[in-house]
mmCIF file of the N, C-alpha and C atoms, coordinates in Angstrom:
data_MODEL
# 
_entry.id   MODEL 
# 
loop_
_atom_site.group_PDB 
_atom_site.id 
_atom_site.type_symbol 
_atom_site.label_atom_id 
_atom_site.label_alt_id 
_atom_site.label_comp_id 
_atom_site.label_asym_id 
_atom_site.label_entity_id 
_atom_site.label_seq_id 
_atom_site.pdbx_PDB_ins_code 
_atom_site.Cartn_x 
_atom_site.Cartn_y 
_atom_site.Cartn_z 
_atom_site.occupancy 
_atom_site.B_iso_or_equiv 
_atom_site.pdbx_formal_charge 
_atom_site.auth_seq_id 
_atom_site.auth_comp_id 
_atom_site.auth_asym_id 
_atom_site.auth_atom_id 
_atom_site.pdbx_PDB_model_num 
ATOM 1   N N  . UNK A 1 1  ? 3.352   -33.065 -19.124 1.00 0.00 ? 1  UNK A N  1 
ATOM 2   C CA . UNK A 1 1  ? 3.352   -33.489 -17.750 1.00 0.00 ? 1  UNK A CA 1 
ATOM 3   C C  . UNK A 1 1  ? 4.619   -33.036 -17.030 1.00 0.00 ? 1  UNK A C  1 
ATOM 4   N N  . UNK A 1 2  ? 5.643   -32.696 -17.733 1.00 0.00 ? 2  UNK A N  1 
ATOM 5   C CA . UNK A 1 2  ? 6.875   -32.324 -17.045 1.00 0.00 ? 2  UNK A CA 1 
ATOM 6   C C  . UNK A 1 2  ? 6.739   -31.045 -16.231 1.00 0.00 ? 2  UNK A C  1 
ATOM 7   N N  . UNK A 1 3  ? 5.781   -30.177 -16.583 1.00 0.00 ? 3  UNK A N  1 
ATOM 8   C CA . UNK A 1 3  ? 5.612   -28.930 -15.847 1.00 0.00 ? 3  UNK A CA 1 
ATOM 9   C C  . UNK A 1 3  ? 4.986   -29.144 -14.474 1.00 0.00 ? 3  UNK A C  1 
ATOM 10  N N  . UNK A 1 4  ? 4.420   -30.322 -14.232 1.00 0.00 ? 4  UNK A N  1 
ATOM 11  C CA . UNK A 1 4  ? 3.805   -30.608 -12.941 1.00 0.00 ? 4  UNK A CA 1 
ATOM 12  C C  . UNK A 1 4  ? 4.836   -31.065 -11.911 1.00 0.00 ? 4  UNK A C  1 
ATOM 13  N N  . UNK A 1 5  ? 6.042   -31.308 -12.338 1.00 0.00 ? 5  UNK A N  1 
ATOM 14  C CA . UNK A 1 5  ? 7.082   -31.758 -11.422 1.00 0.00 ? 5  UNK A CA 1 
ATOM 15  C C  . UNK A 1 5  ? 7.880   -30.565 -10.916 1.00 0.00 ? 5  UNK A C  1 
ATOM 16  N N  . UNK A 1 6  ? 8.467   -30.719 -9.747  1.00 0.00 ? 6  UNK A N  1 
ATOM 17  C CA . UNK A 1 6  ? 9.278   -29.649 -9.183  1.00 0.00 ? 6  UNK A CA 1 
ATOM 18  C C  . UNK A 1 6  ? 10.717  -30.120 -9.107  1.00 0.00 ? 6  UNK A C  1 
ATOM 19  N N  . UNK A 1 7  ? 11.597  -29.430 -9.783  1.00 0.00 ? 7  UNK A N  1 
ATOM 20  C CA . UNK A 1 7  ? 13.014  -29.778 -9.726  1.00 0.00 ? 7  UNK A CA 1 
ATOM 21  C C  . UNK A 1 7  ? 13.734  -28.861 -8.759  1.00 0.00 ? 7  UNK A C  1 
ATOM 22  N N  . UNK A 1 8  ? 13.868  -29.293 -7.522  1.00 0.00 ? 8  UNK A N  1 
ATOM 23  C CA . UNK A 1 8  ? 14.496  -28.457 -6.510  1.00 0.00 ? 8  UNK A CA 1 
ATOM 24  C C  . UNK A 1 8  ? 15.999  -28.648 -6.532  1.00 0.00 ? 8  UNK A C  1 
ATOM 25  N N  . UNK A 1 9  ? 16.705  -27.560 -6.638  1.00 0.00 ? 9  UNK A N  1 
ATOM 26  C CA . UNK A 1 9  ? 18.159  -27.608 -6.582  1.00 0.00 ? 9  UNK A CA 1 
ATOM 27  C C  . UNK A 1 9  ? 18.581  -27.027 -5.249  1.00 0.00 ? 9  UNK A C  1 
ATOM 28  N N  . UNK A 1 10 ? 19.432  -27.713 -4.540  1.00 0.00 ? 10 UNK A N  1 
ATOM 29  C CA . UNK A 1 10 ? 19.849  -27.240 -3.234  1.00 0.00 ? 10 UNK A CA 1 
ATOM 30  C C  . UNK A 1 10 ? 21.370  -27.216 -3.163  1.00 0.00 ? 10 UNK A C  1 
ATOM 31  N N  . UNK A 1 11 ? 21.912  -26.087 -2.792  1.00 0.00 ? 11 UNK A N  1 
ATOM 32  C CA . UNK A 1 11 ? 23.361  -25.949 -2.718  1.00 0.00 ? 11 UNK A CA 1 
ATOM 33  C C  . UNK A 1 11 ? 23.892  -26.153 -1.312  1.00 0.00 ? 11 UNK A C  1 
ATOM 34  N N  . UNK A 1 12 ? 23.147  -25.806 -0.337  1.00 0.00 ? 12 UNK A N  1 
ATOM 35  C CA . UNK A 1 12 ? 23.591  -25.924 1.044   1.00 0.00 ? 12 UNK A CA 1 
ATOM 36  C C  . UNK A 1 12 ? 22.438  -25.644 1.964   1.00 0.00 ? 12 UNK A C  1 
ATOM 37  N N  . UNK A 1 13 ? 22.702  -25.537 3.244   1.00 0.00 ? 13 UNK A N  1 
ATOM 38  C CA . UNK A 1 13 ? 21.635  -25.306 4.212   1.00 0.00 ? 13 UNK A CA 1 
ATOM 39  C C  . UNK A 1 13 ? 20.871  -24.028 3.883   1.00 0.00 ? 13 UNK A C  1 
ATOM 40  N N  . UNK A 1 14 ? 19.614  -24.177 3.550   1.00 0.00 ? 14 UNK A N  1 
ATOM 41  C CA . UNK A 1 14 ? 18.764  -23.025 3.290   1.00 0.00 ? 14 UNK A CA 1 
ATOM 42  C C  . UNK A 1 14 ? 18.932  -22.373 1.937   1.00 0.00 ? 14 UNK A C  1 
ATOM 43  N N  . UNK A 1 15 ? 19.719  -22.933 1.050   1.00 0.00 ? 15 UNK A N  1 
ATOM 44  C CA . UNK A 1 15 ? 19.924  -22.352 -0.275  1.00 0.00 ? 15 UNK A CA 1 
ATOM 45  C C  . UNK A 1 15 ? 19.174  -23.162 -1.321  1.00 0.00 ? 15 UNK A C  1 
ATOM 46  N N  . UNK A 1 16 ? 18.023  -22.661 -1.744  1.00 0.00 ? 16 UNK A N  1 
ATOM 47  C CA . UNK A 1 16 ? 17.205  -23.341 -2.737  1.00 0.00 ? 16 UNK A CA 1 
ATOM 48  C C  . UNK A 1 16 ? 17.239  -22.581 -4.049  1.00 0.00 ? 16 UNK A C  1 
ATOM 49  N N  . UNK A 1 17 ? 17.082  -23.312 -5.139  1.00 0.00 ? 17 UNK A N  1 
ATOM 50  C CA . UNK A 1 17 ? 17.012  -22.728 -6.481  1.00 0.00 ? 17 UNK A CA 1 
ATOM 51  C C  . UNK A 1 17 ? 15.784  -23.289 -7.171  1.00 0.00 ? 17 UNK A C  1 
ATOM 52  N N  . UNK A 1 18 ? 15.255  -22.563 -8.107  1.00 0.00 ? 18 UNK A N  1 
ATOM 53  C CA . UNK A 1 18 ? 14.129  -23.058 -8.887  1.00 0.00 ? 18 UNK A CA 1 
ATOM 54  C C  . UNK A 1 18 ? 12.793  -22.738 -8.240  1.00 0.00 ? 18 UNK A C  1 
ATOM 55  N N  . UNK A 1 19 ? 11.748  -23.514 -8.579  1.00 0.00 ? 19 UNK A N  1 
ATOM 56  C CA . UNK A 1 19 ? 10.395  -23.216 -8.124  1.00 0.00 ? 19 UNK A CA 1 
ATOM 57  C C  . UNK A 1 19 ? 10.252  -23.158 -6.603  1.00 0.00 ? 19 UNK A C  1 
ATOM 58  N N  . UNK A 1 20 ? 10.929  -24.050 -5.894  1.00 0.00 ? 20 UNK A N  1 
ATOM 59  C CA . UNK A 1 20 ? 10.804  -24.064 -4.440  1.00 0.00 ? 20 UNK A CA 1 
ATOM 60  C C  . UNK A 1 20 ? 11.368  -22.779 -3.840  1.00 0.00 ? 20 UNK A C  1 
ATOM 61  N N  . UNK A 1 21 ? 12.457  -22.272 -4.391  1.00 0.00 ? 21 UNK A N  1 
ATOM 62  C CA . UNK A 1 21 ? 13.035  -21.018 -3.897  1.00 0.00 ? 21 UNK A CA 1 
ATOM 63  C C  . UNK A 1 21 ? 12.051  -19.869 -4.092  1.00 0.00 ? 21 UNK A C  1 
ATOM 64  N N  . UNK A 1 22 ? 11.419  -19.808 -5.257  1.00 0.00 ? 22 UNK A N  1 
ATOM 65  C CA . UNK A 1 22 ? 10.450  -18.740 -5.542  1.00 0.00 ? 22 UNK A CA 1 
ATOM 66  C C  . UNK A 1 22 ? 9.238   -18.828 -4.610  1.00 0.00 ? 22 UNK A C  1 
ATOM 67  N N  . UNK A 1 23 ? 8.738   -20.048 -4.394  1.00 0.00 ? 23 UNK A N  1 
ATOM 68  C CA . UNK A 1 23 ? 7.579   -20.225 -3.517  1.00 0.00 ? 23 UNK A CA 1 
ATOM 69  C C  . UNK A 1 23 ? 7.931   -19.887 -2.076  1.00 0.00 ? 23 UNK A C  1 
ATOM 70  N N  . UNK A 1 24 ? 9.107   -20.308 -1.638  1.00 0.00 ? 24 UNK A N  1 
ATOM 71  C CA . UNK A 1 24 ? 9.547   -20.017 -0.271  1.00 0.00 ? 24 UNK A CA 1 
ATOM 72  C C  . UNK A 1 24 ? 9.695   -18.514 -0.063  1.00 0.00 ? 24 UNK A C  1 
ATOM 73  N N  . UNK A 1 25 ? 10.303  -17.823 -1.022  1.00 0.00 ? 25 UNK A N  1 
ATOM 74  C CA . UNK A 1 25 ? 10.478  -16.374 -0.927  1.00 0.00 ? 25 UNK A CA 1 
ATOM 75  C C  . UNK A 1 25 ? 9.119   -15.671 -0.896  1.00 0.00 ? 25 UNK A C  1 
ATOM 76  N N  . UNK A 1 26 ? 8.184   -16.091 -1.730  1.00 0.00 ? 26 UNK A N  1 
ATOM 77  C CA . UNK A 1 26 ? 6.854   -15.480 -1.755  1.00 0.00 ? 26 UNK A CA 1 
ATOM 78  C C  . UNK A 1 26 ? 6.147   -15.662 -0.410  1.00 0.00 ? 26 UNK A C  1 
ATOM 79  N N  . UNK A 1 27 ? 6.262   -16.845 0.176   1.00 0.00 ? 27 UNK A N  1 
ATOM 80  C CA . UNK A 1 27 ? 5.619   -17.121 1.463   1.00 0.00 ? 27 UNK A CA 1 
ATOM 81  C C  . UNK A 1 27 ? 6.262   -16.291 2.577   1.00 0.00 ? 27 UNK A C  1 
ATOM 82  N N  . UNK A 1 28 ? 7.592   -16.234 2.597   1.00 0.00 ? 28 UNK A N  1 
ATOM 83  C CA . UNK A 1 28 ? 8.282   -15.452 3.621   1.00 0.00 ? 28 UNK A CA 1 
ATOM 84  C C  . UNK A 1 28 ? 7.977   -13.957 3.478   1.00 0.00 ? 28 UNK A C  1 
ATOM 85  N N  . UNK A 1 29 ? 7.911   -13.452 2.249   1.00 0.00 ? 29 UNK A N  1 
ATOM 86  C CA . UNK A 1 29 ? 7.559   -12.054 2.020   1.00 0.00 ? 29 UNK A CA 1 
ATOM 87  C C  . UNK A 1 29 ? 6.135   -11.762 2.505   1.00 0.00 ? 29 UNK A C  1 
ATOM 88  N N  . UNK A 1 30 ? 5.256   -12.729 2.319   1.00 0.00 ? 30 UNK A N  1 
ATOM 89  C CA . UNK A 1 30 ? 3.874   -12.579 2.793   1.00 0.00 ? 30 UNK A CA 1 
ATOM 90  C C  . UNK A 1 30 ? 3.859   -12.486 4.317   1.00 0.00 ? 30 UNK A C  1 
ATOM 91  N N  . UNK A 1 31 ? 4.574   -13.393 4.975   1.00 0.00 ? 31 UNK A N  1 
ATOM 92  C CA . UNK A 1 31 ? 4.577   -13.409 6.437   1.00 0.00 ? 31 UNK A CA 1 
ATOM 93  C C  . UNK A 1 31 ? 5.310   -12.219 7.045   1.00 0.00 ? 31 UNK A C  1 
ATOM 94  N N  . UNK A 1 32 ? 6.497   -11.922 6.535   1.00 0.00 ? 32 UNK A N  1 
ATOM 95  C CA . UNK A 1 32 ? 7.356   -10.906 7.151   1.00 0.00 ? 32 UNK A CA 1 
ATOM 96  C C  . UNK A 1 32 ? 7.031   -9.482  6.716   1.00 0.00 ? 32 UNK A C  1 
ATOM 97  N N  . UNK A 1 33 ? 6.616   -9.314  5.472   1.00 0.00 ? 33 UNK A N  1 
ATOM 98  C CA . UNK A 1 33 ? 6.432   -7.968  4.931   1.00 0.00 ? 33 UNK A CA 1 
ATOM 99  C C  . UNK A 1 33 ? 4.980   -7.610  4.644   1.00 0.00 ? 33 UNK A C  1 
ATOM 100 N N  . UNK A 1 34 ? 4.085   -8.583  4.815   1.00 0.00 ? 34 UNK A N  1 
ATOM 101 C CA . UNK A 1 34 ? 2.675   -8.322  4.563   1.00 0.00 ? 34 UNK A CA 1 
ATOM 102 C C  . UNK A 1 34 ? 2.307   -8.215  3.103   1.00 0.00 ? 34 UNK A C  1 
ATOM 103 N N  . UNK A 1 35 ? 3.197   -8.684  2.221   1.00 0.00 ? 35 UNK A N  1 
ATOM 104 C CA . UNK A 1 35 ? 2.878   -8.648  0.784   1.00 0.00 ? 35 UNK A CA 1 
ATOM 105 C C  . UNK A 1 35 ? 1.740   -9.632  0.490   1.00 0.00 ? 35 UNK A C  1 
ATOM 106 N N  . UNK A 1 36 ? 0.972   -9.371  -0.555  1.00 0.00 ? 36 UNK A N  1 
ATOM 107 C CA . UNK A 1 36 ? -0.099  -10.313 -0.909  1.00 0.00 ? 36 UNK A CA 1 
ATOM 108 C C  . UNK A 1 36 ? 0.471   -11.701 -1.201  1.00 0.00 ? 36 UNK A C  1 
ATOM 109 N N  . UNK A 1 37 ? -0.266  -12.710 -0.781  1.00 0.00 ? 37 UNK A N  1 
ATOM 110 C CA . UNK A 1 37 ? 0.178   -14.089 -1.026  1.00 0.00 ? 37 UNK A CA 1 
ATOM 111 C C  . UNK A 1 37 ? -0.271  -14.498 -2.426  1.00 0.00 ? 37 UNK A C  1 
ATOM 112 N N  . UNK A 1 38 ? 0.680   -14.816 -3.275  1.00 0.00 ? 38 UNK A N  1 
ATOM 113 C CA . UNK A 1 38 ? 0.377   -15.162 -4.664  1.00 0.00 ? 38 UNK A CA 1 
ATOM 114 C C  . UNK A 1 38 ? 0.330   -16.670 -4.882  1.00 0.00 ? 38 UNK A C  1 
ATOM 115 N N  . UNK A 1 39 ? 0.528   -17.434 -3.809  1.00 0.00 ? 39 UNK A N  1 
ATOM 116 C CA . UNK A 1 39 ? 0.527   -18.888 -3.924  1.00 0.00 ? 39 UNK A CA 1 
ATOM 117 C C  . UNK A 1 39 ? -0.912  -19.414 -3.957  1.00 0.00 ? 39 UNK A C  1 
ATOM 118 N N  . UNK A 1 40 ? -1.061  -20.619 -4.427  1.00 0.00 ? 40 UNK A N  1 
ATOM 119 C CA . UNK A 1 40 ? -2.382  -21.236 -4.506  1.00 0.00 ? 40 UNK A CA 1 
ATOM 120 C C  . UNK A 1 40 ? -2.960  -21.442 -3.111  1.00 0.00 ? 40 UNK A C  1 
ATOM 121 N N  . UNK A 1 41 ? -4.268  -21.296 -3.025  1.00 0.00 ? 41 UNK A N  1 
ATOM 122 C CA . UNK A 1 41 ? -4.955  -21.615 -1.778  1.00 0.00 ? 41 UNK A CA 1 
ATOM 123 C C  . UNK A 1 41 ? -5.060  -23.135 -1.664  1.00 0.00 ? 41 UNK A C  1 
ATOM 124 N N  . UNK A 1 42 ? -5.348  -23.658 -0.478  1.00 0.00 ? 42 UNK A N  1 
ATOM 125 C CA . UNK A 1 42 ? -5.536  -25.110 -0.364  1.00 0.00 ? 42 UNK A CA 1 
ATOM 126 C C  . UNK A 1 42 ? -6.610  -25.635 -1.318  1.00 0.00 ? 42 UNK A C  1 
ATOM 127 N N  . UNK A 1 43 ? -7.692  -24.891 -1.487  1.00 0.00 ? 43 UNK A N  1 
ATOM 128 C CA . UNK A 1 43 ? -8.768  -25.327 -2.395  1.00 0.00 ? 43 UNK A CA 1 
ATOM 129 C C  . UNK A 1 43 ? -8.269  -25.386 -3.844  1.00 0.00 ? 43 UNK A C  1 
ATOM 130 N N  . UNK A 1 44 ? -7.504  -24.364 -4.266  1.00 0.00 ? 44 UNK A N  1 
ATOM 131 C CA . UNK A 1 44 ? -6.953  -24.350 -5.631  1.00 0.00 ? 44 UNK A CA 1 
ATOM 132 C C  . UNK A 1 44 ? -5.945  -25.482 -5.823  1.00 0.00 ? 44 UNK A C  1 
ATOM 133 N N  . UNK A 1 45 ? -5.128  -25.718 -4.818  1.00 0.00 ? 45 UNK A N  1 
ATOM 134 C CA . UNK A 1 45 ? -4.141  -26.800 -4.910  1.00 0.00 ? 45 UNK A CA 1 
ATOM 135 C C  . UNK A 1 45 ? -4.832  -28.156 -5.013  1.00 0.00 ? 45 UNK A C  1 
ATOM 136 N N  . UNK A 1 46 ? -5.903  -28.350 -4.246  1.00 0.00 ? 46 UNK A N  1 
ATOM 137 C CA . UNK A 1 46 ? -6.640  -29.622 -4.280  1.00 0.00 ? 46 UNK A CA 1 
ATOM 138 C C  . UNK A 1 46 ? -7.303  -29.824 -5.637  1.00 0.00 ? 46 UNK A C  1 
ATOM 139 N N  . UNK A 1 47 ? -7.853  -28.764 -6.207  1.00 0.00 ? 47 UNK A N  1 
ATOM 140 C CA . UNK A 1 47 ? -8.484  -28.857 -7.529  1.00 0.00 ? 47 UNK A CA 1 
ATOM 141 C C  . UNK A 1 47 ? -7.452  -29.204 -8.596  1.00 0.00 ? 47 UNK A C  1 
ATOM 142 N N  . UNK A 1 48 ? -6.265  -28.629 -8.494  1.00 0.00 ? 48 UNK A N  1 
ATOM 143 C CA . UNK A 1 48 ? -5.195  -28.934 -9.442  1.00 0.00 ? 48 UNK A CA 1 
ATOM 144 C C  . UNK A 1 48 ? -4.752  -30.386 -9.312  1.00 0.00 ? 48 UNK A C  1 
ATOM 145 N N  . UNK A 1 49 ? -4.629  -30.854 -8.069  1.00 0.00 ? 49 UNK A N  1 
ATOM 146 C CA . UNK A 1 49 ? -4.263  -32.256 -7.850  1.00 0.00 ? 49 UNK A CA 1 
ATOM 147 C C  . UNK A 1 49 ? -5.320  -33.191 -8.418  1.00 0.00 ? 49 UNK A C  1 
ATOM 148 N N  . UNK A 1 50 ? -6.598  -32.877 -8.188  1.00 0.00 ? 50 UNK A N  1 
ATOM 149 C CA . UNK A 1 50 ? -7.684  -33.713 -8.719  1.00 0.00 ? 50 UNK A CA 1 
ATOM 150 C C  . UNK A 1 50 ? -7.630  -33.772 -10.244 1.00 0.00 ? 50 UNK A C  1 
ATOM 151 N N  . UNK A 1 51 ? -7.386  -32.635 -10.888 1.00 0.00 ? 51 UNK A N  1 
ATOM 152 C CA . UNK A 1 51 ? -7.294  -32.603 -12.352 1.00 0.00 ? 51 UNK A CA 1 
ATOM 153 C C  . UNK A 1 51 ? -6.092  -33.414 -12.837 1.00 0.00 ? 51 UNK A C  1 
ATOM 154 N N  . UNK A 1 52 ? -4.965  -33.288 -12.142 1.00 0.00 ? 52 UNK A N  1 
ATOM 155 C CA . UNK A 1 52 ? -3.762  -34.035 -12.521 1.00 0.00 ? 52 UNK A CA 1 
ATOM 156 C C  . UNK A 1 52 ? -3.996  -35.538 -12.407 1.00 0.00 ? 52 UNK A C  1 
ATOM 157 N N  . UNK A 1 53 ? -4.607  -35.969 -11.307 1.00 0.00 ? 53 UNK A N  1 
ATOM 158 C CA . UNK A 1 53 ? -4.895  -37.395 -11.125 1.00 0.00 ? 53 UNK A CA 1 
ATOM 159 C C  . UNK A 1 53 ? -5.895  -37.901 -12.165 1.00 0.00 ? 53 UNK A C  1 
ATOM 160 N N  . UNK A 1 54 ? -6.874  -37.071 -12.520 1.00 0.00 ? 54 UNK A N  1 
ATOM 161 C CA . UNK A 1 54 ? -7.842  -37.458 -13.549 1.00 0.00 ? 54 UNK A CA 1 
ATOM 162 C C  . UNK A 1 54 ? -7.168  -37.605 -14.908 1.00 0.00 ? 54 UNK A C  1 
ATOM 163 N N  . UNK A 1 55 ? -6.223  -36.717 -15.205 1.00 0.00 ? 55 UNK A N  1 
ATOM 164 C CA . UNK A 1 55 ? -5.477  -36.819 -16.472 1.00 0.00 ? 55 UNK A CA 1 
ATOM 165 C C  . UNK A 1 55 ? -4.718  -38.137 -16.514 1.00 0.00 ? 55 UNK A C  1 
ATOM 166 N N  . UNK A 1 56 ? -4.035  -38.461 -15.432 1.00 0.00 ? 56 UNK A N  1 
ATOM 167 C CA . UNK A 1 56 ? -3.275  -39.723 -15.394 1.00 0.00 ? 56 UNK A CA 1 
ATOM 168 C C  . UNK A 1 56 ? -4.195  -40.930 -15.516 1.00 0.00 ? 56 UNK A C  1 
ATOM 169 N N  . UNK A 1 57 ? -5.342  -40.890 -14.818 1.00 0.00 ? 57 UNK A N  1 
ATOM 170 C CA . UNK A 1 57 ? -6.290  -41.996 -14.886 1.00 0.00 ? 57 UNK A CA 1 
ATOM 171 C C  . UNK A 1 57 ? -6.851  -42.141 -16.297 1.00 0.00 ? 57 UNK A C  1 
ATOM 172 N N  . UNK A 1 58 ? -7.182  -41.024 -16.925 1.00 0.00 ? 58 UNK A N  1 
ATOM 173 C CA . UNK A 1 58 ? -7.715  -41.049 -18.282 1.00 0.00 ? 58 UNK A CA 1 
ATOM 174 C C  . UNK A 1 58 ? -6.682  -41.581 -19.278 1.00 0.00 ? 58 UNK A C  1 
ATOM 175 N N  . UNK A 1 59 ? -5.440  -41.160 -19.100 1.00 0.00 ? 59 UNK A N  1 
ATOM 176 C CA . UNK A 1 59 ? -4.388  -41.654 -20.002 1.00 0.00 ? 59 UNK A CA 1 
ATOM 177 C C  . UNK A 1 59 ? -4.186  -43.159 -19.845 1.00 0.00 ? 59 UNK A C  1 
ATOM 178 N N  . UNK A 1 60 ? -4.238  -43.650 -18.613 1.00 0.00 ? 60 UNK A N  1 
ATOM 179 C CA . UNK A 1 60 ? -4.026  -45.082 -18.362 1.00 0.00 ? 60 UNK A CA 1 
ATOM 180 C C  . UNK A 1 60 ? -5.189  -45.925 -18.889 1.00 0.00 ? 60 UNK A C  1 
ATOM 181 N N  . UNK A 1 61 ? -6.398  -45.405 -18.765 1.00 0.00 ? 61 UNK A N  1 
ATOM 182 C CA . UNK A 1 61 ? -7.574  -46.181 -19.176 1.00 0.00 ? 61 UNK A CA 1 
ATOM 183 C C  . UNK A 1 61 ? -8.034  -45.875 -20.590 1.00 0.00 ? 61 UNK A C  1 
ATOM 184 N N  . UNK A 1 62 ? -7.516  -44.793 -21.177 1.00 0.00 ? 62 UNK A N  1 
ATOM 185 C CA . UNK A 1 62 ? -7.938  -44.326 -22.502 1.00 0.00 ? 62 UNK A CA 1 
ATOM 186 C C  . UNK A 1 62 ? -9.440  -44.033 -22.535 1.00 0.00 ? 62 UNK A C  1 
ATOM 187 N N  . UNK A 1 63 ? -9.991  -43.600 -21.389 1.00 0.00 ? 63 UNK A N  1 
ATOM 188 C CA . UNK A 1 63 ? -11.402 -43.250 -21.287 1.00 0.00 ? 63 UNK A CA 1 
ATOM 189 C C  . UNK A 1 63 ? -11.540 -41.901 -20.604 1.00 0.00 ? 63 UNK A C  1 
ATOM 190 N N  . UNK A 1 64 ? -12.655 -41.205 -20.858 1.00 0.00 ? 64 UNK A N  1 
ATOM 191 C CA . UNK A 1 64 ? -12.895 -39.933 -20.156 1.00 0.00 ? 64 UNK A CA 1 
ATOM 192 C C  . UNK A 1 64 ? -13.088 -40.193 -18.649 1.00 0.00 ? 64 UNK A C  1 
ATOM 193 N N  . UNK A 1 65 ? -12.709 -39.225 -17.861 1.00 0.00 ? 65 UNK A N  1 
ATOM 194 C CA . UNK A 1 65 ? -12.850 -39.308 -16.407 1.00 0.00 ? 65 UNK A CA 1 
ATOM 195 C C  . UNK A 1 65 ? -13.617 -38.082 -15.932 1.00 0.00 ? 65 UNK A C  1 
ATOM 196 N N  . UNK A 1 66 ? -14.537 -38.278 -15.013 1.00 0.00 ? 66 UNK A N  1 
ATOM 197 C CA . UNK A 1 66 ? -15.305 -37.173 -14.445 1.00 0.00 ? 66 UNK A CA 1 
ATOM 198 C C  . UNK A 1 66 ? -14.621 -36.738 -13.149 1.00 0.00 ? 66 UNK A C  1 
ATOM 199 N N  . UNK A 1 67 ? -14.397 -35.439 -13.025 1.00 0.00 ? 67 UNK A N  1 
ATOM 200 C CA . UNK A 1 67 ? -13.790 -34.905 -11.814 1.00 0.00 ? 67 UNK A CA 1 
ATOM 201 C C  . UNK A 1 67 ? -14.829 -34.875 -10.700 1.00 0.00 ? 67 UNK A C  1 
ATOM 202 N N  . UNK A 1 68 ? -14.389 -35.107 -9.457  1.00 0.00 ? 68 UNK A N  1 
ATOM 203 C CA . UNK A 1 68 ? -15.335 -35.003 -8.327  1.00 0.00 ? 68 UNK A CA 1 
ATOM 204 C C  . UNK A 1 68 ? -15.917 -33.598 -8.266  1.00 0.00 ? 68 UNK A C  1 
ATOM 205 N N  . UNK A 1 69 ? -17.218 -33.501 -8.003  1.00 0.00 ? 69 UNK A N  1 
ATOM 206 C CA . UNK A 1 69 ? -17.863 -32.209 -7.877  1.00 0.00 ? 69 UNK A CA 1 
ATOM 207 C C  . UNK A 1 69 ? -18.234 -31.556 -9.201  1.00 0.00 ? 69 UNK A C  1 
ATOM 208 N N  . UNK A 1 70 ? -17.997 -32.232 -10.320 1.00 0.00 ? 70 UNK A N  1 
ATOM 209 C CA . UNK A 1 70 ? -18.325 -31.630 -11.615 1.00 0.00 ? 70 UNK A CA 1 
ATOM 210 C C  . UNK A 1 70 ? -19.595 -32.234 -12.214 1.00 0.00 ? 70 UNK A C  1 
ATOM 211 N N  . UNK A 1 71 ? -20.413 -32.818 -11.365 1.00 0.00 ? 71 UNK A N  1 
ATOM 212 C CA . UNK A 1 71 ? -21.652 -33.459 -11.829 1.00 0.00 ? 71 UNK A CA 1 
ATOM 213 C C  . UNK A 1 71 ? -22.629 -32.464 -12.362 1.00 0.00 ? 71 UNK A C  1 
# 
């Protein structure tokens, strides 16, 4: 579960380190330079969140959980 967390390190105004710095750079490169966007789409991000919440629910209840839309 530790990989699902984001540890943002900030040194000063606009100086980010770690995952947030990489994501910010990728987004800015996409906007300014037209590079392909390698970040998750909203649909992919929502699916990941749903899976993460289902994992937590399953761990708390010790029972299987069905993801929405997987009927």
